[in-house]
N, C-alpha and C positions, 0 to 999 in steps of 0.2 A: 585430569589435566587438559584443559581449553589453549589456546593458541597465548586467549592473553597473561594467566601463566608461568606457560613455557619463556613465552617475553620478559617476564617480570621478575622470574628464577634467571635468566639471563645476564640478564642487568647483573642480580646480586651474586652470580657467578663469575663478573665480569671485573667487580671490584674484589671480592674475593680473591680472584689471581692476581692484579692487581696487587694488591696488599701480599700475597707472598712473594712476588715477586720486588715488593720493597724490601722484605726481610732475607730473601736473596744479596741484592744489592748491599743491605745494610751490613749482613755477614760479610759478603767482602769487602769491605770499606776498611770493618773491622780485623781483618787479617791481616790490610795493609799497612794499615794503622802501624800494627802491630807487629810486624818485620822489621818498619822502617824504623820505629823505634829500638830494638833490637842493632840493628847493627848500627844507628847514629848511637848508642849507646857504650857498643864496646867499643869504637873509636874512640872515645869520650871517655873512658874510664882509663886513667894513670898507672895502676896497674893492675895485675892480671888477677883475677876472683875479689877486685874490690868493687863490693853493688851499687851498680847505676838508676837501677830505677826508684828512683828517690820521687818524693813531693817538688822538690826543689828542679828534678829534670825533667819532670814535665810539666811543672811552668815556662822553661826554658826556654820547649821543644814545643810551645803550643805552636807553633807557624811548622813545624815539623806534620803537627797534625795536619792545621787547616789544609796545607798545601798535598798531601798524600791525599786527604779525602775528595776535595777538590777535583782532583788529576781521575781521580778513579772511579767520582762519578758524574763525572765530566767526558769522558770515555767510554763508559757505557749508555750515557743517555744520546750523546752522539750517536754512535752506532744502532744502535736503537731506530732513534731519529731518520738517519740515512734509510735502513734499508726497509723501513717504512714507507716515506717518502719515494723510496724507488718502484715500492708497488702501490699509489697511489692511482694509479689507470687502471687497478681494477684483475677481476678476474682472468683477465684475457692475459695479463702480464706476466700473472704465475704461471700457466698451462703455455706460454711462449717460452721462459725459461726455461721448460723442461721438455721442448723440443713439438711442441703440441701448433699445430695443422689445422688454421678459422673451418670448417663446412661451411660453402654458400650459400646460403637461403634456395635458391634453385639450381641444387647440385641434383647431378639423375642418377649419381652412382647410389646402385639402390639399399647396399649395406649403409652408405651416409645419409642416404634417407630415406632407410626404417629410425635410423637414429633420431634425425630432425623431425619427422612425424611425432616420436613417441615423446622429446623433449619438451616440443609443441605441443600437448594432449599434454602432459599432466603439468606444465605452466598455467596457459589456460584454464586448464580445472579448477587448481587451485586459486589464482586471481596474482599471481608474480610475473610481472613482466618476463617475456622469452628471451632466456642468458641468452651471450654468443656460446658455439657448440666447438668443441675441439678432437680431434682425432692426433694421440698420439702414436704415429704411424710405426719408430722404431721398436715399440716395445713388445712384444710377443706373446707377454703376459695378458691376465684379465685385473682389471684394476681403474681404479674413475675416480674423480673429484668434482670437488666443485669447493670455487674460492669467489673472494672479492667482499669488501664491505656493507654490500647492500644487495638485495636483489635486482636495484636500476643497474648493478655493474656486473655485475653476479657472470662467471661461465660454468658452464661443465664440460670436463674435457675427460675421454674413456682410452682408453688402450684399444691398439688392433686388433690384438689377442680378442680383449670384449667384444670387437663388433663382429668378430670369426666363429668364436667359440656358441658363443648365450645365443638363442632364440627370445623369440622377442617379447616374453613373458620374462623370461631370466632378462634380459636388454630392462625389461621395461621394469620389473624389482630394483637392480642395478638405481636406475636414474630418481625414480621414489625415494630408495635411500641418500641420494646426493639433493633432493631438493626436499626433505625432513630438515636436514644441518642447514639448508637458506631460510625454511622457514621457520627451524628452531634458534633461531639466534649464533650460531656458532660460527659463521663465516669470520663476524669482524674477532671476535675470540682468536679465530684459527689465525689470519692478520693480524694482531700483536702479540701473540703468541712467539712467531717468525722473526718481529721487532724483536721484541725480548731477551731471546734466547742468542739473538746476531750480536746485541750488543755484548752478552759476555764472555760471546768467543772472542768479539776485537782484543779483547784482550790478548786471550792466548796466543790467539795470531800473532797480537805486535812482542810477543814473547819467542814466541818460535821467529822469528825472520830478527827478529833481534838478535839468536846464539845463529842465527846460519848467517850473519853477518859479517859477526865476529870471529867464525870457523875458518871462513875465508881471507880475512881480515891479515894483511900484512904485518900490521904495527899493533900487535897484542900484550908492548909492554906494560902497558897502564889502563889496559881494557879488562881487569878484573872486580871494578862497580860493574859496568856494564852489563857486563857476563850474569852477575848477580842478580842485577836487573830485571834482564829479561827472564831469565830461569823464574824470577818470583813471580814476575807475569803470568806465565804461559803456568805455570803450577796452578795458581789462584784458579787464575782464567777455567783450568781445564777442573778442578774442583767445583766452580760457579757453575759450570755449565752440566757438569751431575747433580749436582738439587735441579738443575732448570728444568732438565731433559726428567728427572722424574716428578718436579710438579705439571708440567705437559701431558704424561702418562697420566695421571692419577687424574687428569679433569679432563681430557681427553677420550677415559675408557668407556665411561655411561655415557656419554653424548650418542657412542654407534649403538647402543643397545636403543634407546631412543631410536634413533634414525631407524634403526631395523625397523624397528615397530610401527613406525612413522606408513614407514613400507605398505607394509602389509597393509594396514588399513587403507591407504590411496588405494592398490589395487586388490585387495582383499580376495590374493591369490598367495598367501604362502608358500604356496610351489616354486614360486619365479623368483623372490630374493631366495629364497636356502636353493632353489638348483642350481643358482653362481655362485656362490657359500661353497657350496659341495666342488662344483667343476674346478673353486679356486684351491681349494684345500688338495681337488687331486690333480692340479700343475703348478709353473709358477706362477706367480705374482706378482713378484717384486718390477722394481723398475731398471734398467739399464742409465737410463739418467738419475743423478745423485739426488738423491728424493729424503735424506736423511732431512734437512730442513723443514721439507712440509710433509712428512711422513702423518704426521696427525690428521693433516686432510685426505686421505687416503680412502678407498673404496674400504684395503685391506693392505695392512702393513708387516711387512715377514724379517725378518732378520735383525732382530731385537730382541733381548735376553726382558724375559718376563717382567723384572721390573721397572725396567721404559717401554715396556710394549705400549702404543697409542690406542692399539686395538684391543680387545676377550680377546681369546684362545677362539679357532674360528669353530671349533665343534662349539663351546659354549654357547657361540653366537646361532648353531644352528639348531641348536636343540633349543633353545630361546622361540622357537620358530615351530622348532617338529620337536615336542617330547620322546618321544621313543627312536629317535637316530641312533644308526648305531655307528661307531667310526668304520668299522669294516666293510662300509658300502661306500666310502671312497677311493675303494681297487677295484672296484668294479664298475666305478664310474670314470676313471684316467681309465682302465683298458677300451669303456666302451669311444673316447675322444680320442685313445688313437688309433680307434679301429674303424670310426665314422666320420673321422673330417673332411676327407675330400666329402663325402657325400655331404656333410651338414652345410658347407659352404654351398652347394648346389643349389641345396637345397631351401637355405636361408635366401639368395643372388632371386629366384625364381620366386618368395613370398612377398620379400620386398620388391620387384618386381611391380605382381596382382596387389599388392598395398599401393603403392604408385594411381595407378590404373581404374582401383576399384573404391567406391566409396565404404568406410567401414562401418559393421550393423553397428546398433545400439539408441537407434531412437532416441527423444525425447528423455530431457531430466524429469522433469513431473515432481520439479523440490520444491516448496512450499517453502514463503518467507524464510518462517521460524525455525527453520531447519540447519538455517545459513549460520547463525552461529555457532552451531554445535559444528559446522564445519569447516570455521575459520581458520585456517592452517593444518585445518586433517582432516582434505577433500578424500571421497570416498571412490569406489571405483562405478557406480553410479555419472562422478563428477569425469571421470576421465572418460568414460565411454560417449558421452556429450561432448566433451570435447572435442574428442572422433570424430565425431558429428560433424561438426559444424564445419573442422579442418575443413574437412571431404569436401563438404558442401562448398567452398568456396568455390569461384564461377574461375576458369583455368587460366581466362584471361588476368585477371587481379592477384590467383594465388601465382603469377608464372612475375607481373610486377612488383608484387611485395616481398618478393625474394631476391628481387634485383640492386644489384647494386646503384642502374641508373634508371632504374624507376620507381621503386620506395616508396620514395617522396610526393610519386604522381597518385598512388594508389591512395595516398592518404590523403592528401588534395582532394582526390575525384566523391572522397563520402561527405565531403563540404559543399558539394556542390545545387546549387540550389533549382528547383520544377520552374520557377519563374524561369521565364528566360529574362528578362529585364536584369533582373539580379545574376543568370546564371553570365550574360553578357558581358557586363562587371568581372563579374570574379575571374573571368575569363583574361579581362585585358589583365585583371590586374598579376593574373600568375603567370601570362607571356611579362609583361613588365619585370618580372623580380625575375625570373627565371628562365624566362627564353620561349622560343618560336619554337623550340623540342620538348619542352616539359608541355608549353601550353599546348600543342597537336595530342601530345599522347593522352593528356586528360581528355581529350575530346574522340578518341580514340575507345576511350575506358567507359565511357559515356554513349557510344554504339555498342558495343561488344555486351558491354550492361549498365541497360538502363534503368530499372530497378533490380536493388538490391537488400533482401528479406533484411528485415531492421536485427534479428537478434546475431548477423554474421558481421553489425560493424564493428560494436566493439574488438570480438576476437581478429578479424582483421587487420586491426592500426596496432593491436597487440602480436602479430605478423612482422608488423615491419617496421618493431621497437630495437631489436637486431643490429639490424642496417641502418637505422638514422641514428643508430649513439655510435659507429663507426664514422660519422662523418665529420669534417675539421671543425673545430668551438663554432666558425665565425658565420660556416654556411644552416651550423646549427642554429645559429639565432638570428638571423635571416627568415631561417624555415617558418617558425619561431614566431616572427612578428606576421610574415605570410597568413598565418592560422589564423592569427586575431581579426585580420581584417579580411578575409573569407567570412568569417562572423559575423562580423562588423556591417557587410555591405547589403544588408536587407533590412539593417537597425532597429532588431532587435535578435535576441539570445532564444534558441528552443535548449529545451531540455538536453540533447544528443549533441548540439555544436560546444554548446556548455563541456558537457563528460567531455569532448575531442578535446577539446584546448585545455582542460585543467590538468589531462591524463599527459597532453605534451606534454607541458610546461612542467609537470613534474620531476618526469623522465629525465628535459635537460639539468634541471635542478641535481638531481639527483646523480647524474652524468658529470657536472664539472665541481661537482661536493661530496665525493661521496660517503666523506667518511664522515658527514653531517649528516648521512640521513638517517635516523634511529627511529626505535617501533615507542618510545614513550621519552616524554621530559619531565617535570618537576610542575607545574603547571595545577591549581587541582578544578577537577570543573565548579565547584559550589562557586569559584570567586572566575566564570566565563559563564555562565546561566546566558545570556542576554545571546553569546554567539552559537550558544548549541541550539537552541528556540528560532534563533533564524533558520540554520539548518534544518530542522522539522517543518519550517515553517516551508518553507522552498518543496522539501519531501514533498508534502499534501497540498501544498496550490501544483506541481507539474502531474501529480497521482492524478486528480480532479480540476485540471482545469475550465469546466465549466458545469459543478457541482458546488456550488461555493458553502454547504451543509457540511457534505459531503466531506470536505479538505478542511472545517473545521474542525472535526470529528476526529481526522485521521491524527489533525497539531494534536489536537487535546489527550489522543489514544499516549502520543512521543510525550508529552507532557509530562503526564502520570508518569509515565514508566521511569522517565529522565529523576523528577524528582520524589517522586513517592507519594504526593498529592493527590489528594482529586480532581477529576479533569474541571479545567476554567470555567464558569459559566459566561465569560464575556461569546456573543454573537460572532464576532468580528474582533480576532485578537488580531493588534497593532503589526505582530510580524509577519502575520498574515499577506495585509497592505503594501507592508512593504516587499513583501516577495510577490507582485505582478506590478512593481513600477517598471517597465519596458525594460532597455538596458539594464538600470545600474541592479537590480539582482545579483547581477553575475557578479560584479567588482566589491560589492557586501560580504557574496557569501566565501571570495576568494581570502578576504580578512579576513572571517569566520575565522574558515578551516585555517589560512594559518597559526592563528593563535590556538586552536584547538589539537591543530599537531603536535603542542607541544605539551597536553596533557599527561599525568602517570598513567601509568597500563592499565591499572585498575577502571580509572575513570571513562579511560577509552572501550572498552568496556561496555560500562552504565551509556554509555551515549551511542554505541551503535546496538545497545537493544535498546533506546528508544526511538535509534530509526527506522532500525525492524518490523519495531510497534508502530508507526507509522503507514508503515508500505502495508502491514495486515489489516491496521485496522480497513482500512477504505474500501474494504472487500476486493473489486480483480484488482491481479494487479498489470501497472502498463509496462510497456519499454521503458518510458522516457524514467520513473519509477530504478528501473535495474539500473538504468545506464547512467544514472546521478544519484546508484547509491558507490555503484562500480569506483565512479570517480573522486567521490566522498574517503572512499575507502582507499584508495591508494595514495590521497592530498594525507591523509592519516596515517600512513605507510602501512595500511590493516591487507593482508592478502582475503578479498572474499573473493570467496568460487563462483563459475558462471551460476545463474539462476533463470528458470522459464517460468511462466505465468503460472503463477496457484493449479491455473483447471487445465495447465500442461499447453495451453495454445502456445504460439509464437509474439502474439497482436501485432501489429502494425500500425506504422506511421509513416508520414511525406518523408520526403528525402531530407527535405531541406529541414 
């Protein structure tokens, strides 16, 4: 099952979950109405034992049914809406609620630096924005979670115990597991589960508060009806919560097996995540913070009965990874953890310090474009090694800036500065006017310290800046977005890289402002949007072969054939190719096309991506421009495209502007 099938399945699962929740609410409404009718019927009965549940009684009390139903649905709905709105700031809000401390990108703490490196490597390898990273400092157990509406506002949090007790391979396995949840579309469902269950819980809490208020009230003479109402709300609310938790558990357990499998696929090291699970089994893994509400988001969740457990038993999860696992191994693991805790901490600090100072081994990926489709949402070890190599290759001046709250924006602006002196002066003047003297000075310093940057580091550097940029105030982000557009237009033309950077920035900002609207698929059909799809292919073909019209036509026709299943076009100059070469206008036309194509059904997005890859592959050697455009187009379509190199293993080159 590939990324697109997982996303399609996630959408169906969400609809199924919503249906179950609606059935639970309907059952609560029915029970509330029955109780209300019983109370009214007994109150209106004229003699003991006289039948009161008659057709006339029901007809005369339809208003009771209406008001009771409206009250119940309204209470649950408002409670759910309130809770989901309280989490609209994304995964960081969940992490902070649980006492998480955000890790700054420029941290020099060895253990935190190691965690940041692992998260950046997995994010860049899998093609999703680098999430915010948090540490739950007061949690000694080994645990982690990912939360958010979409990859653009996601956060990954790990406990202090995970940092101290897990080695790098085990930590990478845990992080890869959480990225499995991000890529498999589980985060949005998890946020909705929190909101839905809170809505039901509100009924029980209100009933509980009413009973407590009556208990300490001085005037209890006429409070019998209020006590009964409070008792009913509390009982019905907790019964509803019982079934809600059962629904949550049944939905969540299978997702954990899938995320474990994703972690093994990412790292190709089953001993990493298996080792983490064994250490959890041999030690305490719960949270001191109140985690029942978010228990289904955690790496492991203990303390609940099997019926309500949101995670499969640890032994079952380990056996899925290591079929020969013997539970008696946990005793030996526990003994080693107790005996070697201090030594392990010293080794990890030394390892993290070396990692910070030395580039990681791994080299290039040598990944051919046709392999990208299978790797979408399911990157392998080669991608993570390649991402680690790219992160380590970033020049130190840029690495310090991109992780700094003060200079991350300047590191991004540096990428847009032209090699033409006249255009460069105009761009620096615009930075001075918009962001001030310090900003302009810092960009100049970066240009002096890093006069030339390898093209394959540009997109990874931009993605490393996103966690800092998303923390800027909305108004500052909007000003920065406009400045990016102005720098791109400074030379009155738009290169492939400039378009890619501008599109990635805009997509990030849009998803940050409206995270709940970031979806992997919509309802539009590819057959109804053929013109937009053909234009996307034309842009790829042209920028892959700007000086060879015949090769561009060949690449375009290969994409169209994959898109529609028809024979390649006979025309030597398809009209879309002519439009794709028209000055700067092609960028705005492409923006509109991608906005529409983002609403395609998931399975139609797969077909479109196949056509895009066919266009890139058919033209021969893959250019940096094509890879950057592919990454930007995929981001616009909410598809996490993994990193890729040239088909021949080289990185290629392109001018700075």
